[in-house]
C-alpha positions in Angstrom: 10.4 37.7 -20.2 10.3 41.5 -19.6 13.0 42.7 -17.2 14.9 39.4 -17.1 18.4 39.0 -18.5 20.1 35.6 -18.5 23.6 35.4 -17.0 26.4 36.3 -19.4 28.9 34.0 -17.7 31.1 36.7 -16.4 33.1 36.7 -13.1 31.2 39.6 -11.7 27.9 37.7 -11.7 26.6 35.9 -8.7 23.8 33.3 -8.7 21.7 32.4 -5.7 20.4 28.9 -6.1 17.4 28.0 -3.9 16.4 24.5 -2.9 16.6 24.6 0.9 14.7 21.4 1.9 13.8 18.6 2.2 16.7 16.0 2.0 15.4 14.1 -1.0 14.6 17.3 -2.9 18.0 18.8 -2.1 19.6 15.6 -3.5 17.5 15.7 -6.7 18.5 19.4 -7.2 22.2 18.4 -7.2 22.4 17.7 -11.0 20.7 21.1 -11.7 23.2 23.1 -9.7 26.1 21.1 -11.3 24.7 21.8 -14.8 24.4 25.5 -14.1 28.0 25.6 -12.9 29.3 23.6 -15.9 27.5 26.0 -18.2 28.7 29.1 -16.4 32.0 28.2 -14.7 33.1 31.8 -14.1 29.9 32.7 -12.3 29.8 32.4 -8.4 27.0 30.0 -7.3 25.7 30.1 -3.7 23.2 27.5 -2.5 20.6 28.4 0.0 19.9 25.5 2.4 18.2 24.9 5.7 20.5 23.4 8.4 21.7 20.7 8.4 21.6 20.1 4.7 24.8 22.2 4.2 26.6 19.2 5.5 25.8 17.4 2.3 26.5 20.3 -0.1 29.6 22.0 1.3 32.7 21.2 -0.6 31.0 20.0 -3.8 32.8 21.3 -6.8 29.8 23.0 -8.3 29.1 25.2 -5.3 31.2 28.3 -4.4 29.4 29.0 -1.2 26.4 27.9 0.9 24.0 30.2 2.7 22.5 28.5 5.8 19.0 29.3 7.0 18.6 28.3 10.6 14.8 28.0 11.0 15.0 27.5 14.7 15.4 31.2 15.0 11.9 31.7 13.6 10.7 34.9 12.1 13.8 36.8 13.3 16.0 34.2 11.5 14.0 34.6 8.3 14.4 38.4 8.3 18.1 38.0 9.0 18.3 35.6 6.0 16.7 38.1 3.7 19.0 40.9 4.9 22.0 38.7 4.2 20.7 38.0 0.7 20.2 41.7 0.0 23.7 42.6 1.2 25.3 39.8 -1.0 24.5 41.6 -4.2 23.5 38.6 -6.1 22.8 39.3 -9.9 20.5 36.3 -10.4 18.2 34.0 -8.4 17.3 30.5 -9.5 14.7 29.1 -7.2 13.6 25.4 -7.4 11.7 25.5 -4.2 8.2 26.7 -5.2 6.9 27.4 -1.7 5.3 30.5 -0.1 8.5 31.2 1.7 10.8 31.1 -1.3 8.4 33.5 -3.0 8.7 35.9 -0.1 12.5 35.6 -0.4 12.2 36.4 -4.1 10.0 39.4 -3.4 12.3 41.1 -0.9 15.6 39.8 -2.1 16.6 42.8 -4.2 17.9 40.6 -6.9 17.1 41.9 -10.4 16.9 38.7 -12.3 14.7 36.2 -10.6 13.6 32.8 -12.0 11.3 30.3 -10.3 7.7 29.2 -10.0 4.8 29.4 -7.6 1.3 28.2 -7.9 -0.4 31.6 -7.4 2.5 34.2 -6.9 4.6 33.7 -10.0 4.6 37.5 -10.3 7.5 37.6 -7.9 9.7 36.2 -10.6 10.5 38.0 -13.8 11.3 34.6 -15.4 8.5 32.3 -14.1 9.4 28.6 -14.6 12.2 26.1 -13.9 13.5 25.4 -17.4 17.2 25.8 -17.2 17.6 26.5 -21.0 15.3 29.5 -20.7 16.8 30.6 -17.4 20.4 30.5 -18.6 19.7 31.7 -22.1 21.5 28.8 -23.6 20.9 25.1 -24.3 21.8 22.9 -21.3 21.0 19.3 -20.4 21.2 17.1 -17.3 23.1 13.9 -17.9 21.0 11.2 -16.5 23.7 8.7 -16.5 26.3 10.7 -14.6 26.9 10.6 -10.9 27.0 14.2 -9.9 27.4 13.8 -6.1 31.1 13.5 -5.2 32.3 11.7 -2.1 35.7 12.9 -1.0 38.7 10.6 -0.6 38.7 11.6 3.1 35.1 10.4 3.5 35.8 7.3 1.6 38.5 6.4 4.1 36.1 7.3 6.9 33.5 4.9 5.6 36.1 2.1 4.9 37.3 2.4 8.5 33.9 2.3 10.1 32.9 -0.6 8.0 36.2 -2.4 8.1 35.0 -5.4 10.2 31.9 -6.0 8.0 31.5 -8.8 5.5 30.2 -8.4 2.0 27.8 -7.9 0.7 27.1 -4.9 2.8 23.5 -3.9 2.9 22.6 -0.3 3.8 19.2 -0.6 5.7 17.5 2.8 5.6 15.2 2.1 8.5 13.2 5.3 9.0 11.0 7.9 7.3 9.5 11.2 8.1 6.1 9.7 8.9 5.4 6.6 11.1 3.1 5.2 8.4 6.0 5.1 5.9 8.2 3.0 8.1 8.6 -0.7 7.7 8.1 -2.5 11.1 11.1 -3.1 13.3 10.3 -6.8 13.5 10.4 -7.1 9.8 13.8 -5.3 9.7 15.1 -7.7 12.3 14.0 -10.7 10.3 15.6 -9.3 7.1 18.8 -8.4 8.9 19.0 -12.0 10.2 18.6 -13.4 6.6 21.3 -11.1 5.4 23.7 -12.1 8.3 22.9 -15.9 8.0 23.7 -15.7 4.3 27.2 -14.3 5.0 26.6 -10.6 4.5 26.3 -7.7 6.9 23.7 -5.0 7.6 24.3 -1.3 8.2 21.4 0.5 9.8 21.1 4.2 8.7 18.8 6.9 9.8 18.5 10.0 12.0 16.3 11.4 14.7 15.1 10.2 18.0 12.4 7.8 16.8 14.8 6.1 14.4 17.4 5.7 17.1 14.9 4.1 19.2 13.8 1.9 16.3 17.4 0.8 15.6 17.8 -0.3 19.2 14.6 -2.4 19.0 15.9 -4.0 15.8 19.1 -4.9 17.4 17.3 -6.3 20.5 15.3 -8.6 18.3 18.3 -10.1 16.6 19.8 -13.5 17.6 23.2 -13.0 19.4 25.2 -14.5 16.6 23.9 -11.9 14.1 24.3 -8.7 16.3 28.1 -8.7 15.6 27.3 -8.6 11.8 25.1 -5.5 12.2 26.4 -1.9 12.4 24.0 0.6 14.0 24.9 4.1 12.7 21.5 5.6 13.2 21.8 9.1 14.5 25.7 9.0 14.4 26.5 10.4 11.1 26.6 13.7 9.4 24.9 13.8 6.0 28.1 13.7 3.9 29.3 10.8 6.1 26.0 9.0 5.5 26.5 9.5 1.8 30.0 7.9 2.1 28.7 4.9 3.9 26.0 4.4 1.4 28.8 4.5 -1.3 30.7 2.0 0.6 27.8 -0.5 0.7 26.9 -2.9 -2.0 23.1 -2.7 -1.8 20.5 -0.3 -0.3 17.1 -1.0 1.0 14.5 1.3 2.5 11.2 3.2 2.1 10.3 6.7 1.0 12.9 8.8 2.8 15.8 11.1 1.9 18.8 8.7 2.1 17.1 6.6 -0.6 17.5 9.6 -2.9 21.1 9.6 -2.0 21.4 6.0 -3.0 19.9 6.8 -6.4 22.2 9.8 -6.7 25.1 7.5 -6.1 23.8 4.8 -8.5 23.7 2.2 -5.9 21.6 -0.9 -6.5 18.4 -0.3 -4.4 15.3 -2.0 -3.2 12.4 0.3 -2.1 9.2 -0.2 0.1 6.1 1.7 -1.0 2.6 1.9 0.4 1.3 5.3 1.5 3.4 6.8 -1.3 4.2 5.4 -4.8 7.6 5.7 -6.4 6.4 8.2 -9.1 4.9 10.4 -6.6 8.1 11.0 -4.7 10.8 10.9 -7.4 12.0 7.3 -6.5 10.7 5.7 -9.6 14.3 4.7 -10.8 14.8 2.4 -7.8 15.9 -0.9 -9.2 13.2 -3.1 -7.4 10.1 -1.6 -6.0 8.1 -3.6 -3.4 4.5 -2.4 -3.1 2.0 -2.9 -0.3 -1.0 -4.9 -1.2 -3.2 -2.2 0.4 -6.0 -1.1 -2.0 -5.4 2.4 -1.0 -1.7 2.4 -2.0 -0.5 5.9 -2.9 -3.1 7.6 -0.7 -0.5 9.8 1.2 -2.8 9.7 4.3 -0.3 10.3 7.1 -3.0 9.8 9.8 -3.9 6.3 8.7 -3.8 3.8 11.6 -2.8 0.9 9.3 0.8 0.0 8.7 0.3 -1.1 5.1 4.0 -1.7 4.7 3.8 -4.7 7.0 2.2 -6.6 4.0 5.7 -6.6 2.5 7.4 -9.7 4.0 11.1 -10.0 4.9 11.5 -13.0 2.7 10.3 -11.0 -0.3 12.7 -8.2 0.5 15.6 -10.7 1.0 14.9 -12.3 -2.4 14.8 -8.9 -4.0 18.3 -8.1 -2.5 19.6 -11.4 -3.6 18.4 -11.0 -7.1 19.8 -7.4 -7.3 23.1 -8.5 -5.9 23.5 -11.3 -8.5 22.5 -8.8 -11.3 25.1 -6.3 -10.0 27.8 -8.8 -9.9 27.0 -9.9 -13.4 27.1 -6.3 -14.7 30.6 -5.8 -13.0 31.9 -9.0 -14.7 30.7 -7.7 -18.1 
């Protein structure tokens, strides 16, 4: 494209990589950032993220720096962000966000070489699109079989310590979601956790936010006393990199359409997913090992105001049987 020059790979070049939200989208962008860095190891790569997603990305080997946008500061914070970008003297921008705000950032960034997309404002980029081969001016490819996200040895020890008293298989239960309609009922979770505990395994509850913390307490309250000690409630207690480490330390993961399930996929953990208001292909979770679908005729409607909890049609026994099947398959694969 006119006016766009791909990076040469020299030490004086600096790339601003933009994928600032949401958690699932940030996780899905990790292979892209890693591929860019592998192709251009001498070039400095800074990742722009909304707080608290920097917790996940800081320290990863393919990132030289993170630029954190605190959206709580409102318009003033947005202006400060753009001023920081202008002062940083980036030579290239690679935006994978595609939003109005990312387009505004591109427009006022002062960066000469800008790659990205937007539905109606692609003119702010002099390389409109997200094809890395075109953006980098050299053939590159994401390795689908590779685990790009790296859990540090320190975080591995952290996860081992916090789960030291649990029995295996450990099942990471991702209980929440951004919308109430995407959450499996607490009573269903409690029944599933009881089945896991009665079979000799343990359940690890994961999530964040006030509503999910409340839901975790409800799940625990519904459990028989003998199963409470086999359940670890970590909802709202972990940073994002710590959550990744805990997921890595578990044997199986189960949950709905929510960010931590993308982490499970990124770590290649055997996973079971619940789907109703959204379908796996709509949200980038189509590679989940076993997908349990609501029997609602409107499945995939993405109607966040629906007063029906269509996920309740997925029964705990069905979920447990999926976990059992997946665990047996995983063990067989390890033996091979």
